[in-house]
Each structure stands twice: as C-alpha cells, then as structure tokens.
C-alpha positions as CSV (number, residue, x, y, z in Angstrom):
1,X,-0.6,-13.6,-13.8
2,X,-3.1,-16.4,-13.7
3,X,-6.4,-16.2,-11.8
4,X,-5.2,-18.4,-8.9
5,X,-2.2,-16.2,-8.3
6,X,-4.3,-13.0,-8.5
7,X,-6.7,-14.5,-6.0
8,X,-3.8,-15.3,-3.7
9,X,-2.4,-11.8,-4.1
10,X,-5.6,-10.2,-2.8
11,X,-6.1,-12.8,-0.1
12,X,-2.7,-11.7,1.3
13,X,-3.4,-8.0,0.9
14,X,-6.7,-8.4,2.7
15,X,-5.1,-10.4,5.4
16,X,-2.5,-7.6,6.0
17,X,-5.2,-4.9,5.9
18,X,-8.7,-6.2,6.3
19,X,-10.4,-2.8,6.2
20,X,-8.5,-0.5,3.8
21,X,-9.5,3.1,3.8
22,X,-8.6,6.2,1.8
23,X,-6.0,8.4,3.4
24,X,-8.0,11.5,2.5
25,X,-9.8,13.0,5.5
26,X,-13.5,13.8,5.2
27,X,-16.7,13.8,7.2
28,X,-19.4,13.5,4.5
29,X,-19.8,12.3,0.9
30,X,-19.6,15.9,-0.2
31,X,-16.3,16.5,1.6
32,X,-14.9,13.3,0.1
33,X,-15.8,14.6,-3.4
34,X,-14.1,17.9,-2.8
35,X,-11.0,16.2,-1.3
36,X,-10.7,13.9,-4.3
37,X,-11.1,16.8,-6.7
38,X,-8.3,18.6,-4.9
39,X,-6.1,15.6,-4.8
40,X,-5.4,15.6,-8.6
41,X,-1.6,16.1,-9.0
42,X,-1.3,16.5,-5.3
43,X,-0.6,14.3,-2.3
44,X,-3.3,13.3,0.2
45,X,-1.2,14.8,2.9
46,X,-1.2,18.3,1.3
47,X,-5.0,18.0,0.7
48,X,-5.7,17.1,4.3
49,X,-3.6,20.0,5.6
50,X,-5.6,22.4,3.4
51,X,-9.1,20.9,4.1
52,X,-8.6,20.9,7.8
53,X,-8.6,24.7,7.6
54,X,-12.1,25.0,5.9
55,X,-14.1,21.8,6.2
56,X,-15.0,22.5,9.9
57,X,-16.7,25.8,9.1
58,X,-17.5,25.5,5.3
59,X,-17.8,21.7,4.7
60,X,-21.1,21.9,2.8
61,X,-22.0,23.2,-0.7
62,X,-23.7,26.2,1.0
63,X,-20.7,26.7,3.2
64,X,-18.2,26.8,0.3
65,X,-20.4,29.1,-1.7
66,X,-20.4,31.5,1.3
67,X,-16.6,31.2,1.4
68,X,-16.5,32.1,-2.3
69,X,-14.0,31.2,-5.0
70,X,-11.4,33.7,-3.8
71,X,-11.7,32.5,-0.2
72,X,-11.4,28.9,-1.3
73,X,-8.5,29.6,-3.6
74,X,-6.7,31.2,-0.6
75,X,-7.4,28.2,1.6
76,X,-6.0,25.8,-1.0
77,X,-3.1,27.9,-2.4
78,X,-0.6,25.3,-1.2
79,X,-2.1,22.7,-3.6
80,X,-1.1,22.6,-7.3
81,X,-3.6,24.2,-9.8
82,X,-5.4,25.8,-6.9
83,X,-7.1,28.5,-8.9
84,X,-8.6,26.1,-11.4
85,X,-9.6,23.7,-8.6
86,X,-11.3,26.5,-6.6
87,X,-13.3,27.5,-9.6
88,X,-14.4,23.9,-10.3
89,X,-15.3,23.2,-6.7
90,X,-17.4,26.4,-6.5
91,X,-19.2,25.6,-9.7
92,X,-19.8,22.0,-8.6
93,X,-21.4,23.3,-5.4
94,X,-23.8,25.4,-7.5
95,X,-24.7,22.5,-9.7
96,X,-25.2,20.1,-6.7
97,X,-27.7,22.6,-5.2
98,X,-29.4,23.3,-8.6
99,X,-29.7,19.7,-9.8
100,X,-29.3,17.4,-6.8
101,X,-30.7,19.1,-3.8
102,X,-27.2,19.6,-2.4
103,X,-26.5,15.9,-2.4
104,X,-23.7,14.1,-4.2
105,X,-25.2,11.8,-6.9
106,X,-24.5,8.1,-6.9
107,X,-24.5,7.8,-10.7
108,X,-21.3,8.1,-12.8
109,X,-23.0,10.2,-15.5
110,X,-24.2,12.7,-12.9
111,X,-20.8,12.9,-11.3
112,X,-18.9,13.3,-14.5
113,X,-21.2,16.1,-15.5
114,X,-19.7,18.2,-12.6
115,X,-16.8,20.5,-13.3
116,X,-13.4,19.0,-12.5
117,X,-14.9,15.5,-12.0
118,X,-13.4,13.0,-14.4
119,X,-13.7,9.2,-14.6
120,X,-11.1,8.6,-11.9
121,X,-12.7,11.0,-9.4
122,X,-16.1,9.6,-10.1
123,X,-14.8,6.0,-9.5
124,X,-13.3,7.0,-6.1
125,X,-16.5,8.5,-4.9
126,X,-18.7,5.7,-6.2
127,X,-16.4,3.1,-4.6
128,X,-15.6,4.8,-1.3
129,X,-18.9,6.5,-0.5
130,X,-21.4,4.4,-2.3
131,X,-19.6,1.0,-2.2
132,X,-19.9,0.3,-5.9
133,X,-17.4,-2.1,-7.5
134,X,-15.5,0.5,-9.5
135,X,-11.7,0.8,-10.0
136,X,-10.1,4.3,-9.9
137,X,-6.8,3.8,-11.7
138,X,-4.2,6.4,-10.7
139,X,-0.5,6.3,-11.4
140,X,0.1,3.9,-8.5
141,X,-2.5,1.4,-9.5
142,X,-1.4,1.7,-13.2
143,X,2.1,0.8,-12.2
144,X,1.2,-2.0,-9.8
145,X,-1.2,-3.6,-12.3
146,X,1.4,-3.6,-15.1
147,X,4.5,-4.4,-13.0
148,X,3.0,-7.4,-11.2
149,X,1.1,-8.8,-14.2
150,X,-2.2,-8.6,-12.3
151,X,-3.9,-6.5,-15.1
152,X,-1.5,-5.2,-17.8
153,X,-2.7,-2.5,-20.0
154,X,-1.3,0.4,-22.1
155,X,-3.9,2.9,-21.0
156,X,-5.6,3.8,-17.7
157,X,-9.0,2.7,-19.1
158,X,-7.5,-0.6,-20.4
159,X,-6.1,-1.3,-16.9
160,X,-9.4,-0.4,-15.2
161,X,-11.3,-2.7,-17.5
162,X,-8.7,-5.5,-17.0
163,X,-8.9,-5.2,-13.2
164,X,-12.7,-5.3,-13.3
165,X,-12.5,-8.6,-15.2
166,X,-9.6,-10.2,-13.4
167,X,-10.0,-9.3,-9.7
168,X,-12.2,-11.9,-8.0
169,X,-15.6,-10.5,-7.0
170,X,-14.9,-11.3,-3.4
171,X,-12.1,-8.6,-3.4
172,X,-13.4,-6.1,-5.9
173,X,-14.9,-3.6,-3.5
174,X,-11.7,-3.0,-1.7
175,X,-9.2,-3.8,-4.4
176,X,-8.7,-0.1,-5.3
177,X,-7.6,0.7,-1.8
178,X,-5.2,-2.3,-1.5
179,X,-3.6,-1.5,-4.8
180,X,-3.1,2.2,-4.3
181,X,-1.6,1.7,-0.8
182,X,0.6,-1.1,-2.1
183,X,1.9,1.2,-4.9
184,X,2.3,4.2,-2.5
185,X,4.3,2.4,0.2
186,X,5.7,-0.9,-1.2
187,X,5.7,-1.1,-5.0
188,X,7.0,2.4,-5.4
189,X,8.1,3.9,-8.7
190,X,11.9,4.1,-8.6
191,X,13.0,1.3,-6.4
192,X,10.2,-1.1,-5.4
193,X,10.6,-2.6,-1.9
194,X,10.5,-6.2,-3.2
195,X,12.1,-7.8,-0.1
196,X,9.2,-6.3,2.0
197,X,6.5,-7.2,-0.5
198,X,3.9,-9.8,0.6
199,X,3.2,-10.9,-3.0
200,X,6.7,-10.8,-4.3
201,X,6.7,-14.6,-5.1
202,X,3.6,-14.2,-7.2
203,X,4.6,-11.0,-8.9
204,X,5.9,-11.2,-12.5
205,X,8.2,-8.2,-12.4
206,X,11.5,-9.4,-13.9
207,X,13.7,-6.8,-12.1
208,X,12.9,-7.4,-8.5
209,X,15.1,-5.5,-6.0
210,X,17.2,-7.4,-3.5
211,X,17.9,-6.6,0.2
212,X,20.4,-3.8,0.7
C-alpha cells in the first residue's frame, strides 16, 4: 500500500473513532501494567472481570504484595496461565518497590527487565500510559498490517518496524489502538467483515468477503 493510501486509511479510522482507548480497565499506570501482563493469551473481557475483584482493594504494588501470590492466583484463576502470571506480577511489584520507588518506569529497558514484561507489553504501557509513539503488535495488528498491505512483515518485530516507518507521524500515537480494534471487530481472522470495512477500497487483500 502506498503512503497516500495509508494516510487515507488512518484518516478514516480517526474520523470513525477520534479518541481510541484500550478496552482494559485500569485506574493507574500500575494497574494498566498488571492488566496488560494478565492479558497475554487472554481476552480483555476476562482480564477486566478478574481485576474488578482485586484492583479496588489491592490495586497498588503494596496492595498486591499484601494479597500475596496465592491470593492473586486465586483471584485470576479464570485467566490462562494464572499461576505463572501471579508469580510474575508479585515479583514485578517487589522490583518496582526496590528499584523505582513503586512507580512504573517510562523506559523500555526498565520495563522489559520486569518479570513477564516483554516487548509487546512494554510497548502498550509506553504508548497508552506515557504517550510514546510505540507500536505493540499483537495477533490482530499482525494480521491487519499484512492483510491490508499497510505494513507487511514475516515477524512481529518486522511488522512493528514497518508500521513505525510507514504510519504518518500525525497518526502514530493512536495507530496501535485503531489497528487492534479494527482487527478485533472488523478485520477478523476467519471471515473479515469487508462489506462493513471503512478502508475496504484501499485494502490490498485479494480475497475480500462479499455481503451475505
């Protein structure tokens, strides 16, 4: 897809949703970090259902340490890999208090040094909480970038780097949210909803679906 088409894609996505937001529920940067950590291989809905049970009373590093690994594991047992996630979150709380005064750092290197925080999680936090122009490529964004031709790539990192190069700077801060929502609700995996897609005429996908 050429640059003019890419710019038009994002113009339309912004017009339809001027202020895109993550669907994860959180009340602080720390809670956002925890929610993103829990969302790996899980839906935002399942994460929200779980965090509603403990964020109100234990939504700080100190609060989760008081809850303990066993208590947190019980609170998130409906989420996949809950034991590993509970262990990582508790260790992250300890490190935040030891190294960062209980605050979530705004540098990638510091975030990725936390247990259970990889590049994608770090990118979500940097973009959503600290408004840095990062691109957190999940399965939805990987699919949309390749299927549409906006930023083809064979790996997650290749797509991330291509998006950072190709998305116009004007749209870069919110591009992650537009693409993930587009992939979640319109450009879905099995049968994309091309007749409802606002960028279908610009998209380079050769097997577009037709109205039922």
